[in-house]
ROVOLUM-544708 format. One record per residue (C-alpha): residue number from 0; x, y, z. Coordinates in steps of 0.1 Angstrom, whole numbers, m for minus. Layout:
// ROVOLUM-544708
+-----+-------+-------+-------+
!   i !  east ! north !    up !
+-----+-------+-------+-------+
! NUM !     X !     Y !     Z !
...
+-----+-------+-------+-------+
// end
This chain:
// ROVOLUM-544708
+-----+-------+-------+-------+
!   i !  east ! north !    up !
+-----+-------+-------+-------+
!   0 !   372 !   m32 !   250 !
!   1 !   394 !   m46 !   220 !
!   2 !   369 !   m66 !   201 !
!   3 !   338 !   m39 !   208 !
!   4 !   363 !   m10 !   192 !
!   5 !   375 !   m37 !   161 !
!   6 !   332 !   m40 !   152 !
!   7 !   330 !    m3 !   157 !
!   8 !   354 !     0 !   130 !
!   9 !   340 !   m25 !   107 !
!  10 !   306 !   m12 !   108 !
!  11 !   317 !    20 !    96 !
!  12 !   340 !     9 !    69 !
!  13 !   312 !   m12 !    55 !
!  14 !   288 !     3 !    27 !
!  15 !   250 !     6 !    40 !
!  16 !   234 !   m16 !    15 !
!  17 !   192 !   m20 !    13 !
!  18 !   178 !   m50 !    28 !
!  19 !   163 !   m80 !     7 !
!  20 !   193 !   m68 !   m26 !
!  21 !   189 !  m104 !   m45 !
!  22 !   221 !  m106 !   m59 !
!  23 !   229 !  m126 !   m92 !
!  24 !   262 !  m136 !  m113 !
!  25 !   270 !  m129 !  m150 !
!  26 !   267 !  m156 !  m170 !
!  27 !   298 !  m184 !  m166 !
!  28 !   311 !  m175 !  m203 !
!  29 !   324 !  m141 !  m189 !
!  30 !   354 !  m150 !  m180 !
!  31 !   360 !  m164 !  m212 !
!  32 !   348 !  m133 !  m236 !
!  33 !   367 !  m105 !  m210 !
!  34 !   403 !  m128 !  m205 !
!  35 !   410 !  m127 !  m247 !
!  36 !   410 !   m97 !  m248 !
!  37 !   436 !   m89 !  m216 !
!  38 !   459 !  m118 !  m229 !
!  39 !   454 !   m96 !  m269 !
!  40 !   460 !   m64 !  m252 !
!  41 !   493 !   m76 !  m233 !
!  42 !   502 !   m95 !  m266 !
!  43 !   505 !   m63 !  m285 !
!  44 !   521 !   m46 !  m263 !
!  45 !   544 !   m65 !  m257 !
!  46 !   549 !   m69 !  m294 !
!  47 !   552 !   m36 !  m299 !
!  48 !   581 !   m27 !  m273 !
!  49 !   596 !   m56 !  m285 !
!  50 !   595 !   m56 !  m323 !
!  51 !   630 !   m58 !  m332 !
!  52 !   640 !   m86 !  m305 !
!  53 !   613 !  m104 !  m319 !
!  54 !   627 !  m106 !  m350 !
!  55 !   662 !  m113 !  m343 !
!  56 !   650 !  m144 !  m322 !
!  57 !   628 !  m153 !  m357 !
!  58 !   658 !  m152 !  m377 !
!  59 !   675 !  m172 !  m353 !
!  60 !   647 !  m199 !  m347 !
!  61 !   652 !  m203 !  m381 !
!  62 !   684 !  m210 !  m393 !
!  63 !   693 !  m229 !  m365 !
!  64 !   659 !  m242 !  m346 !
!  65 !   645 !  m235 !  m315 !
!  66 !   675 !  m227 !  m290 !
!  67 !   659 !  m255 !  m262 !
!  68 !   672 !  m283 !  m253 !
!  69 !   645 !  m313 !  m244 !
!  70 !   655 !  m311 !  m207 !
!  71 !   649 !  m268 !  m210 !
!  72 !   612 !  m280 !  m226 !
!  73 !   603 !  m300 !  m193 !
!  74 !   603 !  m272 !  m174 !
!  75 !   594 !  m244 !  m200 !
!  76 !   564 !  m259 !  m205 !
!  77 !   548 !  m265 !  m172 !
!  78 !   560 !  m225 !  m169 !
!  79 !   539 !  m215 !  m196 !
!  80 !   508 !  m243 !  m180 !
!  81 !   510 !  m229 !  m153 !
!  82 !   505 !  m189 !  m161 !
!  83 !   482 !  m204 !  m178 !
!  84 !   461 !  m218 !  m151 !
!  85 !   471 !  m187 !  m129 !
!  86 !   457 !  m165 !  m153 !
!  87 !   420 !  m191 !  m155 !
!  88 !   418 !  m190 !  m115 !
!  89 !   423 !  m150 !  m118 !
!  90 !   396 !  m145 !  m146 !
!  91 !   369 !  m172 !  m127 !
!  92 !   376 !  m153 !   m91 !
!  93 !   366 !  m123 !  m107 !
!  94 !   337 !  m139 !  m123 !
!  95 !   327 !  m154 !   m89 !
!  96 !   329 !  m122 !   m71 !
!  97 !   312 !  m100 !   m98 !
!  98 !   274 !   m97 !   m87 !
!  99 !   248 !   m70 !   m93 !
! 100 !   213 !   m65 !   m79 !
! 101 !   181 !   m38 !   m89 !
! 102 !   157 !   m26 !   m69 !
! 103 !   133 !     5 !   m63 !
! 104 !   164 !    31 !   m55 !
! 105 !   190 !    18 !   m82 !
! 106 !   212 !    m6 !   m97 !
! 107 !   241 !   m22 !   m78 !
! 108 !   273 !   m40 !   m90 !
! 109 !   300 !   m50 !   m66 !
! 110 !   330 !   m65 !   m77 !
! 111 !   370 !   m77 !   m66 !
! 112 !   391 !  m102 !   m49 !
! 113 !   410 !   m85 !   m27 !
! 114 !   399 !   m46 !   m34 !
! 115 !   366 !   m46 !   m27 !
! 116 !   345 !   m23 !   m50 !
! 117 !   312 !   m12 !   m50 !
! 118 !   288 !     7 !   m84 !
! 119 !   257 !    25 !   m77 !
! 120 !   237 !    39 !  m105 !
! 121 !   209 !    59 !   m83 !
! 122 !   174 !    60 !  m104 !
! 123 !   171 !    99 !  m105 !
! 124 !   208 !   106 !  m121 !
! 125 !   200 !    72 !  m146 !
! 126 !   204 !    91 !  m181 !
! 127 !   197 !    62 !  m203 !
! 128 !   202 !    23 !  m208 !
! 129 !   218 !     2 !  m234 !
! 130 !   218 !   m31 !  m245 !
! 131 !   257 !   m40 !  m267 !
! 132 !   261 !   m73 !  m279 !
! 133 !   301 !   m74 !  m291 !
! 134 !   306 !   m94 !  m321 !
! 135 !   322 !  m127 !  m298 !
! 136 !   292 !  m121 !  m274 !
! 137 !   267 !  m126 !  m304 !
! 138 !   285 !  m161 !  m309 !
! 139 !   270 !  m173 !  m274 !
! 140 !   238 !  m152 !  m274 !
! 141 !   252 !  m123 !  m250 !
! 142 !   254 !   m91 !  m243 !
! 143 !   265 !   m65 !  m222 !
! 144 !   240 !   m36 !  m201 !
! 145 !   256 !    m5 !  m195 !
! 146 !   238 !    22 !  m173 !
! 147 !   245 !    56 !  m177 !
! 148 !   245 !    83 !  m150 !
! 149 !   250 !   118 !  m149 !
! 150 !   281 !   123 !  m133 !
! 151 !   320 !   130 !  m147 !
! 152 !   344 !   102 !  m154 !
! 153 !   336 !    66 !  m158 !
! 154 !   304 !    67 !  m138 !
! 155 !   284 !    39 !  m160 !
! 156 !   278 !     3 !  m145 !
! 157 !   284 !   m23 !  m169 !
! 158 !   263 !   m55 !  m164 !
! 159 !   280 !   m86 !  m187 !
! 160 !   278 !  m107 !  m199 !
! 161 !   241 !  m118 !  m197 !
! 162 !   219 !  m136 !  m222 !
! 163 !   199 !  m114 !  m245 !
! 164 !   162 !  m118 !  m226 !
! 165 !   178 !  m111 !  m193 !
! 166 !   194 !   m84 !  m208 !
! 167 !   159 !   m65 !  m222 !
! 168 !   143 !   m78 !  m192 !
! 169 !   168 !   m56 !  m173 !
! 170 !   164 !   m28 !  m193 !
! 171 !   128 !   m22 !  m192 !
! 172 !   129 !   m26 !  m152 !
! 173 !   153 !    m2 !  m150 !
! 174 !   135 !    16 !  m174 !
! 175 !   105 !    18 !  m155 !
! 176 !   120 !    21 !  m120 !
! 177 !   137 !    54 !  m133 !
! 178 !   108 !    68 !  m147 !
! 179 !    90 !    64 !  m113 !
! 180 !    69 !    32 !  m127 !
! 181 !    61 !     4 !   m99 !
! 182 !    68 !   m37 !  m105 !
! 183 !    55 !   m64 !   m88 !
! 184 !    71 !   m65 !   m53 !
! 185 !    87 !   m34 !   m59 !
! 186 !    83 !     1 !   m41 !
! 187 !    55 !   m13 !   m16 !
! 188 !    50 !    17 !     1 !
! 189 !    45 !    38 !   m27 !
! 190 !    21 !    20 !   m36 !
! 191 !     3 !    25 !    m6 !
! 192 !     3 !    59 !    m8 !
! 193 !    m1 !    60 !   m47 !
! 194 !   m42 !    39 !   m39 !
! 195 !   m46 !    61 !    m9 !
! 196 !   m51 !    92 !   m39 !
! 197 !   m83 !   102 !   m55 !
! 198 !   m80 !    80 !   m92 !
! 199 !   m51 !    57 !   m82 !
! 200 !   m74 !    27 !   m87 !
! 201 !   m75 !    36 !  m125 !
! 202 !   m36 !    38 !  m131 !
! 203 !   m31 !    m2 !  m139 !
! 204 !   m57 !    m5 !  m166 !
! 205 !   m45 !    36 !  m177 !
! 206 !    m9 !    17 !  m177 !
! 207 !   m20 !   m13 !  m196 !
! 208 !   m42 !     5 !  m225 !
! 209 !   m27 !    13 !  m256 !
! 210 !    m8 !    42 !  m264 !
! 211 !   m29 !    51 !  m296 !
! 212 !   m58 !    44 !  m283 !
! 213 !   m49 !    63 !  m242 !
! 214 !   m76 !    98 !  m239 !
! 215 !   m61 !   129 !  m238 !
! 216 !   m53 !   144 !  m200 !
! 217 !   m43 !   174 !  m190 !
! 218 !   m56 !   190 !  m224 !
! 219 !   m27 !   170 !  m240 !
! 220 !   m29 !   146 !  m273 !
! 221 !   m50 !   116 !  m280 !
! 222 !   m27 !    87 !  m262 !
! 223 !    m9 !   106 !  m234 !
! 224 !   m21 !    84 !  m212 !
! 225 !    13 !    61 !  m212 !
! 226 !    36 !    84 !  m213 !
! 227 !    70 !    83 !  m193 !
! 228 !    61 !   100 !  m158 !
! 229 !    87 !   116 !  m143 !
! 230 !   108 !   103 !  m116 !
! 231 !    85 !   128 !   m88 !
! 232 !    57 !   111 !  m104 !
! 233 !    64 !    75 !   m86 !
! 234 !    35 !    71 !   m67 !
! 235 !    11 !    79 !   m94 !
! 236 !    13 !    50 !  m121 !
! 237 !    17 !    17 !  m110 !
! 238 !    30 !    m6 !  m141 !
! 239 !     7 !   m34 !  m146 !
! 240 !    26 !   m67 !  m148 !
! 241 !    32 !   m84 !  m182 !
! 242 !    30 !   m54 !  m203 !
! 243 !    39 !   m65 !  m240 !
! 244 !    65 !   m37 !  m250 !
! 245 !    64 !   m19 !  m283 !
! 246 !    84 !    m3 !  m305 !
! 247 !    68 !    24 !  m332 !
! 248 !    96 !    30 !  m358 !
! 249 !   102 !    63 !  m371 !
! 250 !   132 !    68 !  m394 !
! 251 !   162 !    45 !  m404 !
! 252 !   192 !    57 !  m420 !
! 253 !   200 !    40 !  m458 !
! 254 !   233 !    25 !  m465 !
! 255 !   237 !    43 !  m502 !
! 256 !   234 !    72 !  m479 !
! 257 !   255 !    63 !  m449 !
! 258 !   285 !    53 !  m477 !
! 259 !   274 !    86 !  m495 !
! 260 !   282 !   108 !  m469 !
! 261 !   309 !    93 !  m457 !
! 262 !   330 !    99 !  m490 !
! 263 !   317 !   131 !  m488 !
! 264 !   333 !   140 !  m452 !
! 265 !   365 !   158 !  m442 !
! 266 !   368 !   128 !  m425 !
! 267 !   384 !   106 !  m458 !
! 268 !   393 !   134 !  m473 !
! 269 !   419 !   136 !  m444 !
! 270 !   422 !    97 !  m444 !
! 271 !   429 !   100 !  m484 !
! 272 !   459 !   123 !  m476 !
! 273 !   476 !   108 !  m447 !
! 274 !   481 !    76 !  m466 !
! 275 !   490 !    90 !  m492 !
! 276 !   516 !   114 !  m475 !
! 277 !   523 !    78 !  m458 !
! 278 !   530 !    61 !  m488 !
! 279 !   557 !    88 !  m501 !
! 280 !   571 !    85 !  m466 !
! 281 !   568 !    43 !  m465 !
! 282 !   586 !    43 !  m501 !
! 283 !   616 !    69 !  m494 !
! 284 !   623 !    47 !  m463 !
! 285 !   633 !    17 !  m477 !
! 286 !   650 !    36 !  m511 !
! 287 !   675 !    56 !  m484 !
! 288 !   675 !    23 !  m459 !
! 289 !   681 !    m2 !  m481 !
! 290 !   710 !   m13 !  m463 !
! 291 !   698 !    m9 !  m426 !
! 292 !   679 !   m41 !  m408 !
! 293 !   647 !   m53 !  m413 !
! 294 !   643 !   m46 !  m373 !
! 295 !   654 !   m10 !  m379 !
! 296 !   626 !    m7 !  m408 !
! 297 !   601 !   m17 !  m386 !
! 298 !   608 !     8 !  m354 !
! 299 !   604 !    32 !  m380 !
! 300 !   576 !    18 !  m399 !
! 301 !   553 !    16 !  m368 !
! 302 !   550 !    51 !  m356 !
! 303 !   550 !    66 !  m392 !
! 304 !   516 !    40 !  m397 !
! 305 !   500 !    54 !  m366 !
! 306 !   483 !    85 !  m376 !
! 307 !   468 !    69 !  m411 !
! 308 !   452 !    37 !  m389 !
! 309 !   439 !    62 !  m371 !
! 310 !   423 !    81 !  m392 !
! 311 !   411 !    48 !  m411 !
! 312 !   394 !    41 !  m377 !
! 313 !   373 !    74 !  m377 !
! 314 !   360 !    63 !  m407 !
! 315 !   355 !    32 !  m397 !
! 316 !   340 !    40 !  m364 !
! 317 !   314 !    64 !  m384 !
! 318 !   305 !    32 !  m407 !
! 319 !   298 !    11 !  m378 !
! 320 !   283 !    32 !  m359 !
! 321 !   257 !    43 !  m385 !
! 322 !   252 !     8 !  m399 !
! 323 !   214 !    m3 !  m402 !
! 324 !   204 !    24 !  m376 !
! 325 !   169 !    29 !  m371 !
! 326 !   146 !    46 !  m348 !
! 327 !   121 !    38 !  m328 !
! 328 !    92 !    54 !  m300 !
! 329 !    90 !    31 !  m268 !
! 330 !    67 !    41 !  m235 !
! 331 !   104 !    45 !  m221 !
! 332 !   119 !    66 !  m247 !
! 333 !   132 !    68 !  m282 !
! 334 !   151 !    41 !  m286 !
! 335 !   179 !    36 !  m318 !
! 336 !   198 !     6 !  m329 !
! 337 !   229 !     3 !  m346 !
! 338 !   264 !    m9 !  m355 !
! 339 !   280 !   m40 !  m380 !
! 340 !   304 !   m55 !  m353 !
! 341 !   285 !   m47 !  m319 !
! 342 !   248 !   m47 !  m323 !
! 343 !   242 !   m18 !  m296 !
! 344 !   203 !    m8 !  m285 !
! 345 !   204 !    24 !  m266 !
! 346 !   171 !    39 !  m252 !
! 347 !   173 !    73 !  m244 !
! 348 !   141 !    89 !  m226 !
! 349 !   136 !   125 !  m239 !
! 350 !   135 !   142 !  m207 !
! 351 !   171 !   135 !  m198 !
! 352 !   184 !   159 !  m232 !
! 353 !   198 !   186 !  m224 !
! 354 !   202 !   199 !  m262 !
! 355 !   202 !   190 !  m299 !
! 356 !   225 !   200 !  m323 !
! 357 !   223 !   200 !  m360 !
! 358 !   254 !   194 !  m379 !
! 359 !   261 !   195 !  m420 !
! 360 !   293 !   200 !  m430 !
! 361 !   300 !   215 !  m469 !
! 362 !   302 !   183 !  m488 !
! 363 !   268 !   176 !  m478 !
! 364 !   251 !   206 !  m486 !
! 365 !   240 !   195 !  m522 !
! 366 !   225 !   165 !  m509 !
! 367 !   210 !   187 !  m481 !
! 368 !   224 !   161 !  m451 !
! 369 !   222 !   165 !  m416 !
! 370 !   231 !   152 !  m387 !
! 371 !   215 !   158 !  m350 !
! 372 !   233 !   152 !  m320 !
! 373 !   219 !   149 !  m287 !
! 374 !   232 !   163 !  m252 !
! 375 !   228 !   138 !  m229 !
! 376 !   249 !   137 !  m190 !
! 377 !   271 !   105 !  m187 !
! 378 !   272 !   101 !  m224 !
! 379 !   311 !   118 !  m231 !
! 380 !   339 !   107 !  m226 !
! 381 !   364 !   133 !  m220 !
! 382 !   402 !   130 !  m227 !
! 383 !   424 !   141 !  m195 !
! 384 !   454 !   152 !  m216 !
! 385 !   436 !   176 !  m241 !
! 386 !   401 !   182 !  m221 !
! 387 !   385 !   177 !  m260 !
! 388 !   349 !   160 !  m253 !
! 389 !   352 !   119 !  m277 !
! 390 !   323 !   113 !  m297 !
! 391 !   307 !    79 !  m286 !
! 392 !   284 !    72 !  m309 !
! 393 !   257 !    68 !  m282 !
! 394 !   245 !    99 !  m283 !
! 395 !   239 !   106 !  m322 !
! 396 !   198 !   108 !  m329 !
! 397 !   205 !   106 !  m361 !
! 398 !   243 !   104 !  m378 !
! 399 !   231 !   111 !  m413 !
! 400 !   199 !   123 !  m431 !
! 401 !   181 !   149 !  m454 !
! 402 !   159 !   175 !  m434 !
! 403 !   123 !   160 !  m434 !
! 404 !   144 !   132 !  m411 !
! 405 !   168 !   153 !  m395 !
! 406 !   137 !   178 !  m382 !
! 407 !   113 !   148 !  m372 !
! 408 !   150 !   139 !  m349 !
! 409 !   146 !   174 !  m333 !
! 410 !   109 !   169 !  m330 !
! 411 !   112 !   142 !  m308 !
! 412 !   127 !   159 !  m283 !
! 413 !   115 !   191 !  m291 !
! 414 !    84 !   192 !  m301 !
! 415 !    78 !   230 !  m290 !
! 416 !   100 !   257 !  m307 !
! 417 !    79 !   286 !  m287 !
! 418 !    70 !   306 !  m321 !
! 419 !    40 !   309 !  m345 !
! 420 !    58 !   292 !  m374 !
! 421 !    85 !   267 !  m368 !
! 422 !    89 !   259 !  m401 !
! 423 !   101 !   296 !  m416 !
! 424 !   127 !   296 !  m377 !
! 425 !   143 !   265 !  m383 !
! 426 !   152 !   278 !  m421 !
! 427 !   165 !   308 !  m411 !
! 428 !   183 !   291 !  m389 !
! 429 !   192 !   260 !  m404 !
! 430 !   203 !   274 !  m440 !
! 431 !   193 !   314 !  m440 !
! 432 !   221 !   340 !  m445 !
! 433 !   223 !   378 !  m434 !
! 434 !   193 !   393 !  m427 !
! 435 !   172 !   356 !  m432 !
! 436 !   154 !   357 !  m392 !
! 437 !   166 !   388 !  m380 !
! 438 !   131 !   407 !  m372 !
! 439 !   132 !   442 !  m357 !
! 440 !   161 !   453 !  m340 !
! 441 !   144 !   480 !  m315 !
! 442 !   117 !   451 !  m308 !
! 443 !   129 !   439 !  m266 !
! 444 !   150 !   413 !  m271 !
! 445 !   127 !   380 !  m261 !
! 446 !    98 !   391 !  m278 !
! 447 !    86 !   377 !  m312 !
! 448 !    93 !   405 !  m330 !
! 449 !   127 !   406 !  m321 !
! 450 !   137 !   373 !  m340 !
! 451 !   175 !   366 !  m346 !
! 452 !   200 !   385 !  m327 !
! 453 !   238 !   386 !  m346 !
! 454 !   270 !   398 !  m335 !
! 455 !   276 !   435 !  m334 !
! 456 !   293 !   451 !  m366 !
! 457 !   323 !   460 !  m342 !
! 458 !   328 !   422 !  m337 !
! 459 !   329 !   418 !  m378 !
! 460 !   367 !   419 !  m375 !
! 461 !   369 !   392 !  m353 !
! 462 !   348 !   364 !  m375 !
! 463 !   350 !   376 !  m407 !
! 464 !   333 !   348 !  m427 !
! 465 !   311 !   338 !  m403 !
! 466 !   295 !   369 !  m390 !
! 467 !   268 !   374 !  m413 !
! 468 !   255 !   336 !  m404 !
! 469 !   264 !   335 !  m367 !
! 470 !   231 !   347 !  m346 !
! 471 !   209 !   337 !  m314 !
! 472 !   170 !   341 !  m312 !
! 473 !   153 !   331 !  m280 !
! 474 !   117 !   317 !  m281 !
! 475 !    91 !   307 !  m260 !
! 476 !   106 !   278 !  m247 !
! 477 !   143 !   273 !  m254 !
! 478 !   172 !   286 !  m270 !
! 479 !   188 !   285 !  m311 !
! 480 !   222 !   294 !  m317 !
! 481 !   234 !   297 !  m353 !
! 482 !   269 !   293 !  m355 !
! 483 !   295 !   284 !  m377 !
! 484 !   296 !   288 !  m418 !
! 485 !   315 !   262 !  m436 !
! 486 !   306 !   234 !  m410 !
! 487 !   268 !   247 !  m405 !
! 488 !   255 !   240 !  m368 !
! 489 !   222 !   250 !  m353 !
! 490 !   219 !   243 !  m312 !
! 491 !   187 !   239 !  m295 !
! 492 !   187 !   240 !  m258 !
! 493 !   152 !   240 !  m232 !
! 494 !   154 !   269 !  m205 !
! 495 !   147 !   240 !  m183 !
! 496 !   177 !   222 !  m189 !
! 497 !   202 !   258 !  m184 !
! 498 !   219 !   258 !  m153 !
! 499 !   234 !   293 !  m153 !
! 500 !   244 !   319 !  m179 !
! 501 !   283 !   338 !  m181 !
! 502 !   290 !   366 !  m195 !
! 503 !   325 !   370 !  m202 !
! 504 !   349 !   398 !  m218 !
! 505 !   385 !   396 !  m236 !
! 506 !   410 !   427 !  m233 !
! 507 !   396 !   437 !  m267 !
! 508 !   367 !   428 !  m262 !
! 509 !   359 !   455 !  m238 !
! 510 !   377 !   482 !  m257 !
! 511 !   348 !   476 !  m286 !
! 512 !   319 !   465 !  m258 !
! 513 !   311 !   432 !  m273 !
! 514 !   310 !   403 !  m252 !
! 515 !   305 !   366 !  m247 !
! 516 !   276 !   344 !  m236 !
! 517 !   277 !   312 !  m223 !
! 518 !   252 !   288 !  m215 !
! 519 !   262 !   265 !  m181 !
! 520 !   244 !   230 !  m186 !
! 521 !   254 !   199 !  m169 !
! 522 !   265 !   186 !  m200 !
! 523 !   275 !   201 !  m231 !
! 524 !   287 !   175 !  m256 !
! 525 !   293 !   185 !  m290 !
! 526 !   266 !   212 !  m291 !
! 527 !   276 !   247 !  m291 !
! 528 !   264 !   269 !  m263 !
! 529 !   279 !   298 !  m265 !
! 530 !   281 !   333 !  m288 !
! 531 !   309 !   355 !  m290 !
! 532 !   312 !   392 !  m303 !
! 533 !   274 !   406 !  m290 !
! 534 !   266 !   437 !  m285 !
! 535 !   274 !   442 !  m245 !
! 536 !   243 !   453 !  m240 !
! 537 !   224 !   427 !  m263 !
! 538 !   243 !   399 !  m246 !
! 539 !   234 !   413 !  m206 !
! 540 !   196 !   416 !  m219 !
! 541 !   199 !   379 !  m234 !
! 542 !   215 !   370 !  m198 !
! 543 !   185 !   385 !  m177 !
! 544 !   158 !   368 !  m201 !
! 545 !   176 !   336 !  m204 !
! 546 !   177 !   336 !  m164 !
! 547 !   145 !   345 !  m157 !
! 548 !   130 !   318 !  m184 !
! 549 !   153 !   293 !  m169 !
! 550 !   140 !   296 !  m134 !
! 551 !   100 !   296 !  m147 !
! 552 !   104 !   269 !  m172 !
! 553 !   119 !   245 !  m142 !
! 554 !    92 !   255 !  m117 !
! 555 !    70 !   246 !  m143 !
! 556 !    86 !   213 !  m159 !
! 557 !    60 !   186 !  m158 !
! 558 !    57 !   151 !  m179 !
! 559 !    68 !   148 !  m214 !
! 560 !    38 !   130 !  m234 !
! 561 !    62 !   128 !  m262 !
! 562 !    52 !    86 !  m273 !
! 563 !    13 !   100 !  m289 !
! 564 !    37 !   128 !  m308 !
! 565 !    59 !   105 !  m319 !
! 566 !    38 !    79 !  m327 !
! 567 !     7 !   104 !  m339 !
! 568 !    22 !   102 !  m377 !
! 569 !    39 !    74 !  m401 !
! 570 !    75 !    69 !  m400 !
! 571 !    89 !    91 !  m426 !
+-----+-------+-------+-------+
// end
């Protein structure tokens, strides 16, 4: 009875996994590439916590030599060696018990020696797949595969280190499976189901055709036959094995433009001010503490150096993420490559983009430079202490570029703005002021004649600088918000990505019949999705129209045949 009960409890505690999973280990060099980070972090922490003691020990050793006798060294050296051996064993066991597997349902990663951990990235929730080659990993020709999943916190699955060829193979496999395609030996039931459907026998031939020569389908443009398919269409298009992967270049960031944009950014100005202030404080500290011990000076200098080092880190991060930034169109999605110290290749299916933001700082206006940021679930990291969304670089479609390049990046993920003259609309929302883009105030909200809806005149007192620029416009396919005056920000949000619409009023807003409208989505990232100081009647009408169109668009949403559009014209 007891044995049966114990077996039942073990079965209940175990996690059921699909049968036939082929578990594989990481590259044998992985413990070395991961272990140095642990050692470096430990040494840095100990040095920071014991800076004064370390300096005093250095002085004592330099004057009196090592305070150890030969007999003591006999015990110290083996102890240090034993610690290193134990660390090596721990790293080896961590590698030994860390395995991964991929099937038609998801990506699996299990790890842990004493505490077992299993991470599963379900294919319908995969947002993007990134291939990253860190600086040290490039020496061995190894990298990591990061599978981003729609979820809160650290929900991603990281596989690595693995050879580059294996990383690319896994990336293509996961993206194909997530798009609903089949590989040899995967999804047998779905393949059988597809063979029973009319016209399914021609699917493999269509999958191998050139995207430029594929015939139009359902009234779509030429070349739409190879477009990514939704997960619900898994049975419709099996993927022929051995299909050659092609990348079509779209645009590239010029290094001179990247450096110029950093020099014209608020980050570099802030960095310069912080460095000057730090230098002054450093000189003042040395002058006032000429008799102080150097250990005490280190205790004062180190905290003072944190702020300028942080500012320099921000500037370096922008340069590193923008170095050799290139965008390509692939059958699986938009692929961007960037990075100086770490070579990153990120693939983003257009259907996973929840919103797009075009941003321009005040120092960029003379050059008409723009930055394009995509909102993708799972891409952002949230600071638990402040609640602020932190940019990690992988959600950037364009770090800096001229207006034509920025519009091309926008067009890749939102090709249809739902208006007769999209050029005039974009000109009004990107750089227009006052009445630019404003139509007939008496026209119904949501009609083409209404145009841009600005904040209420009663709300200008709450937005004295930006009231003439801020506004919202509803098209047939998306919501466009124009916010801010100094740092211009234009957000494009497709209706089908909107989960709900909230209207809120503060005590002062209620007295003046004002309201704030907020578009609620799975993830917002660096994209503005709210508009304040709207007339209460306009906000209520906006809520009704957006909710109705979002419901209809989600029901009618189909396959996004974006690849043919992306390669129809030569890259700018």
